[in-house]
Each structure stands twice: as structure tokens, then as C-alpha cells.
GUPARO-256870 format. One record per residue: residue in three letters; x, y, z of N, C-alpha, C in turn. Coordinates in nm, 3 decimals, always signed. Layout:
<sites>
+-----+---------+---------+---------+---------+---------+---------+---------+---------+---------+
!  aa !      nx !      ny !      nz !     cax !     cay !     caz !      cx !      cy !      cz !
+-----+---------+---------+---------+---------+---------+---------+---------+---------+---------+
! Ala !       X !       Y !       Z !       X !       Y !       Z !       X !       Y !       Z !
...
+-----+---------+---------+---------+---------+---------+---------+---------+---------+---------+
</sites>
This chain:
<sites>
+-----+---------+---------+---------+---------+---------+---------+---------+---------+---------+
!  aa !      nx !      ny !      nz !     cax !     cay !     caz !      cx !      cy !      cz !
+-----+---------+---------+---------+---------+---------+---------+---------+---------+---------+
! Unk !  -2.222 !  -3.961 !  +0.028 !  -2.371 !  -3.933 !  +0.171 !  -2.412 !  -3.794 !  +0.131 !
! Unk !  -2.475 !  -3.837 !  +0.003 !  -2.544 !  -3.674 !  -0.031 !  -2.698 !  -3.723 !  +0.035 !
! Unk !  -2.801 !  -3.607 !  +0.054 !  -2.886 !  -3.626 !  +0.055 !  -3.002 !  -3.510 !  +0.007 !
! Unk !  -3.096 !  -3.558 !  -0.078 !  -3.103 !  -3.472 !  -0.135 !  -3.230 !  -3.352 !  -0.038 !
! Unk !  -3.275 !  -3.263 !  -0.069 !  -3.342 !  -3.164 !  +0.075 !  -3.405 !  -3.146 !  -0.060 !
! Unk !  -3.563 !  -3.138 !  -0.042 !  -3.662 !  -3.083 !  -0.133 !  -3.723 !  -2.986 !  -0.057 !
! Unk !  -3.725 !  -2.832 !  -0.124 !  -3.819 !  -2.722 !  -0.015 !  -3.906 !  -2.623 !  -0.114 !
! Unk !  -4.035 !  -2.680 !  -0.084 !  -4.129 !  -2.603 !  -0.132 !  -4.163 !  -2.465 !  -0.102 !
! Unk !  -4.147 !  -2.403 !  -0.145 !  -4.170 !  -2.286 !  -0.154 !  -4.330 !  -2.199 !  -0.160 !
! Unk !  -4.423 !  -2.120 !  -0.050 !  -4.546 !  -2.088 !  -0.061 !  -4.518 !  -1.936 !  -0.067 !
! Unk !  -4.658 !  -1.863 !  -0.115 !  -4.682 !  -1.752 !  -0.108 !  -4.683 !  -1.695 !  +0.030 !
! Unk !  -4.704 !  -1.598 !  +0.072 !  -4.730 !  -1.573 !  +0.200 !  -4.914 !  -1.528 !  +0.178 !
! Unk !  -4.950 !  -1.534 !  +0.064 !  -5.121 !  -1.511 !  +0.028 !  -5.122 !  -1.490 !  -0.135 !
! Unk !  -5.282 !  -1.587 !  -0.173 !  -5.315 !  -1.597 !  -0.274 !  -5.264 !  -1.457 !  -0.399 !
! Unk !  -5.323 !  -1.294 !  -0.314 !  -5.357 !  -1.209 !  -0.347 !  -5.190 !  -1.141 !  -0.400 !
! Unk !  -5.093 !  -1.206 !  -0.323 !  -5.015 !  -1.170 !  -0.288 !  -4.905 !  -1.205 !  -0.452 !
! Unk !  -4.943 !  -1.352 !  -0.519 !  -4.879 !  -1.457 !  -0.527 !  -4.919 !  -1.418 !  -0.682 !
! Unk !  -5.064 !  -1.393 !  -0.711 !  -5.138 !  -1.307 !  -0.833 !  -5.022 !  -1.166 !  -0.845 !
! Unk !  -5.002 !  -1.080 !  -0.772 !  -4.920 !  -0.964 !  -0.793 !  -4.788 !  -0.992 !  -0.791 !
! Unk !  -4.753 !  -1.073 !  -0.767 !  -4.578 !  -1.132 !  -0.786 !  -4.574 !  -1.199 !  -0.968 !
! Unk !  -4.691 !  -1.275 !  -0.962 !  -4.697 !  -1.337 !  -1.159 !  -4.709 !  -1.195 !  -1.218 !
! Unk !  -4.810 !  -1.145 !  -1.189 !  -4.810 !  -0.999 !  -1.299 !  -4.716 !  -0.937 !  -1.350 !
! Unk !  -4.646 !  -0.861 !  -1.217 !  -4.537 !  -0.838 !  -1.218 !  -4.436 !  -0.871 !  -1.304 !
! Unk !  -4.413 !  -1.023 !  -1.296 !  -4.318 !  -1.060 !  -1.356 !  -4.327 !  -1.140 !  -1.486 !
! Unk !  -4.462 !  -1.173 !  -1.492 !  -4.521 !  -1.145 !  -1.655 !  -4.620 !  -1.069 !  -1.707 !
! Unk !  -4.558 !  -0.902 !  -1.745 !  -4.607 !  -0.813 !  -1.759 !  -4.646 !  -0.809 !  -1.882 !
! Unk !  -4.656 !  -0.912 !  -1.997 !  -4.697 !  -0.899 !  -2.095 !  -4.805 !  -0.995 !  -2.142 !
! Unk !  -4.756 !  -1.106 !  -2.018 !  -4.868 !  -1.273 !  -2.107 !  -4.902 !  -1.245 !  -2.014 !
! Unk !  -5.042 !  -1.270 !  -1.980 !  -5.160 !  -1.254 !  -1.875 !  -5.202 !  -1.357 !  -1.911 !
! Unk !  -5.202 !  -1.487 !  -2.073 !  -5.234 !  -1.613 !  -2.043 !  -5.146 !  -1.702 !  -1.937 !
! Unk !  -4.983 !  -1.674 !  -1.917 !  -4.905 !  -1.763 !  -1.841 !  -4.992 !  -1.719 !  -1.684 !
! Unk !  -5.051 !  -1.564 !  -1.641 !  -5.076 !  -1.565 !  -1.537 !  -5.106 !  -1.643 !  -1.499 !
! Unk !  -5.267 !  -1.623 !  -1.579 !  -5.427 !  -1.710 !  -1.535 !  -5.404 !  -1.880 !  -1.565 !
! Unk !  -5.335 !  -1.902 !  -1.591 !  -5.261 !  -2.056 !  -1.638 !  -5.199 !  -2.087 !  -1.474 !
! Unk !  -5.140 !  -1.993 !  -1.424 !  -5.057 !  -2.065 !  -1.314 !  -5.139 !  -2.027 !  -1.220 !
! Unk !  -5.207 !  -1.936 !  -1.185 !  -5.342 !  -1.963 !  -1.073 !  -5.422 !  -2.011 !  -1.110 !
! Unk !  -5.450 !  -2.111 !  -1.256 !  -5.588 !  -2.226 !  -1.206 !  -5.457 !  -2.341 !  -1.124 !
! Unk !  -5.340 !  -2.351 !  -1.199 !  -5.289 !  -2.452 !  -1.087 !  -5.227 !  -2.447 !  -1.024 !
! Unk !  -5.273 !  -2.387 !  -0.961 !  -5.209 !  -2.335 !  -0.803 !  -5.318 !  -2.427 !  -0.665 !
! Unk !  -5.406 !  -2.430 !  -0.678 !  -5.461 !  -2.577 !  -0.613 !  -5.394 !  -2.687 !  -0.564 !
! Unk !  -5.381 !  -2.736 !  -0.706 !  -5.318 !  -2.831 !  -0.752 !  -5.171 !  -2.810 !  -0.712 !
! Unk !  -5.057 !  -2.694 !  -0.756 !  -4.930 !  -2.697 !  -0.681 !  -4.973 !  -2.727 !  -0.552 !
! Unk !  -5.018 !  -2.634 !  -0.502 !  -5.011 !  -2.632 !  -0.311 !  -5.034 !  -2.800 !  -0.278 !
! Unk !  -5.119 !  -2.854 !  -0.328 !  -5.154 !  -2.996 !  -0.266 !  -5.020 !  -3.051 !  -0.243 !
! Unk !  -4.960 !  -3.009 !  -0.308 !  -4.797 !  -3.130 !  -0.326 !  -4.690 !  -3.068 !  -0.174 !
! Unk !  -4.692 !  -2.980 !  -0.136 !  -4.646 !  -2.938 !  -0.022 !  -4.582 !  -3.083 !  +0.105 !
! Unk !  -4.702 !  -3.183 !  +0.067 !  -4.636 !  -3.278 !  +0.200 !  -4.565 !  -3.372 !  +0.125 !
! Unk !  -4.529 !  -3.318 !  +0.016 !  -4.416 !  -3.403 !  -0.085 !  -4.231 !  -3.355 !  -0.007 !
! Unk !  -4.257 !  -3.243 !  +0.047 !  -4.097 !  -3.161 !  -0.009 !  -4.085 !  -3.224 !  +0.167 !
! Unk !  -3.936 !  -3.153 !  +0.184 !  -3.870 !  -3.216 !  +0.342 !  -3.892 !  -3.079 !  +0.458 !
! Unk !  -3.901 !  -2.977 !  +0.368 !  -3.913 !  -2.842 !  +0.427 !  -3.995 !  -2.702 !  +0.361 !
! Unk !  -4.028 !  -2.661 !  +0.422 !  -4.127 !  -2.590 !  +0.341 !  -4.141 !  -2.444 !  +0.412 !
! Unk !  -4.118 !  -2.361 !  +0.311 !  -4.127 !  -2.176 !  +0.344 !  -4.166 !  -2.093 !  +0.304 !
! Unk !  -4.227 !  -2.015 !  +0.417 !  -4.324 !  -1.906 !  +0.408 !  -4.230 !  -1.763 !  +0.278 !
! Unk !  -4.215 !  -1.695 !  +0.203 !  -4.188 !  -1.663 !  +0.152 !  -4.227 !  -1.486 !  +0.182 !
! Unk !  -4.224 !  -1.456 !  +0.296 !  -4.323 !  -1.335 !  +0.303 !  -4.252 !  -1.219 !  +0.297 !
! Unk !  -4.066 !  -1.297 !  +0.327 !  -3.967 !  -1.166 !  +0.328 !  -3.832 !  -1.255 !  +0.273 !
! Unk !  -3.821 !  -1.154 !  +0.142 !  -3.690 !  -1.279 !  +0.010 !  -3.546 !  -1.294 !  +0.153 !
! Unk !  -3.495 !  -1.185 !  +0.226 !  -3.412 !  -1.202 !  +0.305 !  -3.425 !  -1.307 !  +0.411 !
! Unk !  -3.486 !  -1.311 !  +0.438 !  -3.600 !  -1.397 !  +0.585 !  -3.617 !  -1.573 !  +0.456 !
! Unk !  -3.622 !  -1.525 !  +0.364 !  -3.682 !  -1.677 !  +0.313 !  -3.518 !  -1.747 !  +0.234 !
! Unk !  -3.480 !  -1.638 !  +0.213 !  -3.301 !  -1.713 !  +0.136 !  -3.209 !  -1.755 !  +0.279 !
! Unk !  -3.216 !  -1.645 !  +0.407 !  -3.211 !  -1.741 !  +0.517 !  -3.158 !  -1.916 !  +0.595 !
! Unk !  -3.345 !  -1.890 !  +0.561 !  -3.444 !  -1.990 !  +0.592 !  -3.384 !  -2.126 !  +0.552 !
! Unk !  -3.337 !  -2.127 !  +0.427 !  -3.322 !  -2.174 !  +0.288 !  -3.173 !  -2.262 !  +0.347 !
! Unk !  -3.088 !  -2.108 !  +0.335 !  -2.963 !  -2.153 !  +0.393 !  -2.995 !  -2.244 !  +0.506 !
! Unk !  -2.984 !  -2.185 !  +0.594 !  -3.051 !  -2.300 !  +0.735 !  -3.019 !  -2.433 !  +0.765 !
! Unk !  -3.144 !  -2.477 !  +0.564 !  -3.173 !  -2.643 !  +0.576 !  -3.053 !  -2.675 !  +0.548 !
! Unk !  -3.076 !  -2.652 !  +0.454 !  -2.922 !  -2.681 !  +0.387 !  -2.796 !  -2.728 !  +0.423 !
! Unk !  -2.737 !  -2.576 !  +0.522 !  -2.592 !  -2.634 !  +0.624 !  -2.655 !  -2.710 !  +0.741 !
! Unk !  -2.757 !  -2.739 !  +0.807 !  -2.790 !  -2.827 !  +0.903 !  -2.941 !  -2.885 !  +0.908 !
! Unk !  -2.955 !  -2.953 !  +0.851 !  -3.048 !  -3.024 !  +0.744 !  -3.185 !  -3.101 !  +0.904 !
! Unk !  -3.042 !  -3.192 !  +0.954 !  -3.121 !  -3.240 !  +1.120 !  -3.175 !  -3.118 !  +1.212 !
! Unk !  -3.121 !  -3.020 !  +1.183 !  -3.187 !  -2.907 !  +1.303 !  -3.340 !  -2.871 !  +1.301 !
! Unk !  -3.354 !  -2.896 !  +1.177 !  -3.489 !  -2.850 !  +1.176 !  -3.622 !  -2.923 !  +1.114 !
! Unk !  -3.744 !  -2.910 !  +1.206 !  -3.797 !  -2.997 !  +1.148 !  -3.976 !  -2.938 !  +1.107 !
! Unk !  -4.063 !  -2.976 !  +1.015 !  -4.118 !  -2.926 !  +0.938 !  -4.268 !  -2.897 !  +1.072 !
! Unk !  -4.297 !  -2.805 !  +1.089 !  -4.398 !  -2.730 !  +1.120 !  -4.536 !  -2.800 !  +1.074 !
! Unk !  -4.576 !  -2.885 !  +1.115 !  -4.786 !  -2.946 !  +0.979 !  -4.817 !  -2.877 !  +1.026 !
! Unk !  -4.860 !  -2.866 !  +1.177 !  -4.965 !  -2.755 !  +1.176 !  -4.984 !  -2.666 !  +1.081 !
! Unk !  -4.884 !  -2.586 !  +1.138 !  -4.879 !  -2.474 !  +1.148 !  -4.877 !  -2.431 !  +0.962 !
! Unk !  -4.840 !  -2.562 !  +0.881 !  -4.846 !  -2.481 !  +0.745 !  -4.935 !  -2.528 !  +0.681 !
! Unk !  -4.972 !  -2.673 !  +0.746 !  -5.159 !  -2.697 !  +0.720 !  -5.287 !  -2.602 !  +0.696 !
! Unk !  -5.261 !  -2.511 !  +0.824 !  -5.348 !  -2.400 !  +0.848 !  -5.313 !  -2.285 !  +0.737 !
! Unk !  -5.176 !  -2.264 !  +0.695 !  -5.143 !  -2.146 !  +0.619 !  -5.193 !  -2.176 !  +0.476 !
! Unk !  -5.190 !  -2.315 !  +0.441 !  -5.206 !  -2.393 !  +0.322 !  -5.399 !  -2.384 !  +0.375 !
! Unk !  -5.427 !  -2.381 !  +0.417 !  -5.588 !  -2.341 !  +0.438 !  -5.645 !  -2.168 !  +0.391 !
! Unk !  -5.579 !  -2.113 !  +0.459 !  -5.609 !  -1.972 !  +0.427 !  -5.538 !  -1.959 !  +0.264 !
! Unk !  -5.452 !  -2.034 !  +0.230 !  -5.437 !  -1.932 !  +0.079 !  -5.568 !  -2.018 !  -0.012 !
! Unk !  -5.620 !  -2.174 !  +0.059 !  -5.719 !  -2.173 !  -0.066 !  -5.862 !  -2.116 !  -0.034 !
! Unk !  -5.917 !  -2.022 !  +0.046 !  -5.983 !  -1.951 !  +0.091 !  -6.075 !  -1.877 !  +0.013 !
+-----+---------+---------+---------+---------+---------+---------+---------+---------+---------+
</sites>
């Protein structure tokens, strides 16, 4: 009786995503450019997930994910809020 839960993790901003990718891929700007080029396409897939988390604070993000897993029926996706955040990311 297991159910697969899918969780989409959004960055707090496009600028923050770029900074994180640069930090992670210090010697490979080609990978950073490729990831940023595919950002819009990747972002459009959030609607296919059960839950969406904005990773603006790692500890809070982790706690939310653990909460979703522990008690999935307790949470509903705030589509309006996420839609607004995604629009900001696409600006």
C-alpha cells in the first residue's frame, strides 16, 4: 500500500538559482548555461507534481519535505501561490 509522492523543488529566484549553479559547477560554466537554458522548460513541469517546495531556506525545505512524506494527506498544494512564484521566476 505504498503511494509515490512527487516533490518539485523551486528556487527562491532565478538569480539565486544561477548563483547556486555557479557555486556547484565552479569549473564548468557550460553546464550552468545548459541548465539555465532549460530552466523555463523544467519550470513548466511543476504542475505534474504532488507537492512543490520553494527552497529559500534549506532547513525549512527539508522539514516540509519530511512532513509531506510523513503525512501526505495533511497538505494540499497552494496552486495560486506557486503559480505567482513561477511567474516571478519567468520574469
